C-alpha positions in Angstrom: 142.8 67.2 -24.3 139.2 68.3 -24.1 139.0 66.4 -21.0 141.8 68.1 -19.4 140.4 71.2 -20.5 136.9 70.5 -18.9 138.4 69.6 -15.7 140.6 72.7 -15.3 137.4 74.9 -16.4 135.6 72.6 -13.2 138.1 72.9 -10.8 139.1 76.4 -11.0 136.3 78.3 -9.4 136.8 75.9 -6.5 140.1 76.8 -6.3 139.8 80.5 -6.5 137.1 80.1 -3.7 139.6 78.1 -1.4 142.4 80.8 -2.0 140.0 83.5 -1.0 138.9 81.7 2.0 142.5 81.0 3.0 143.7 84.5 2.4 140.7 86.0 4.6 141.8 83.5 7.5 145.5 84.5 7.1 144.4 88.1 7.1 142.4 87.7 10.3 144.9 85.6 12.0 147.6 88.1 11.4 145.5 91.1 12.5 144.3 89.3 15.7 148.2 88.5 16.5 149.1 91.9 15.8 146.4 93.4 18.0 148.0 91.0 20.7 151.3 92.4 20.0 150.2 96.0 20.6 148.1 94.9 23.7 151.1 93.2 25.4 153.3 96.1 24.6 156.1 93.8 23.1 156.3 95.3 19.9 154.7 95.8 16.6 156.9 97.0 13.9 156.3 99.4 11.2 152.4 99.2 10.7 149.1 99.1 12.3 147.2 95.7 12.8 144.9 96.7 10.1 147.7 96.9 7.6 149.4 94.0 8.4 146.3 92.1 7.9 146.0 93.9 4.8 149.2 92.7 3.5 148.4 89.4 4.6 145.3 89.1 2.6 146.7 91.0 -0.6 150.0 89.1 -0.8 148.9 85.9 0.6 151.7 83.7 1.6 154.2 86.2 1.0 152.6 88.8 3.4 152.1 86.2 6.1 155.4 85.1 5.8 156.9 88.4 5.9 154.9 89.3 9.0 156.1 86.1 10.6 159.7 87.0 9.8 159.4 90.3 11.3 157.7 89.8 14.2 158.1 86.0 15.5 161.3 84.4 13.8 164.7 84.5 15.2 165.5 87.7 13.2 163.6 89.9 15.7 165.5 91.6 18.1 164.9 90.6 21.8 164.0 94.3 22.7 161.2 95.9 21.6 161.2 98.6 19.3 161.5 102.1 20.7 158.5 104.3 20.3 159.0 108.3 20.1 
């Protein structure tokens, strides 16, 4: 039992750093893609690129999946959102 605790204690910081790096990469990818959608005028729904990137960073895979579902899945309407 002591060996498992030592292993878990040794691997935890490495796992935390890996998750942090993954969150940063996903947030940057979402931000970049959102900026491309704005530039292409193909429609960015609801929020700014910065906010979508922040959502992807804070909520990790769930935020990334939400962004993808809203902007790139078959759930998205073919017509871009109307601006007022």
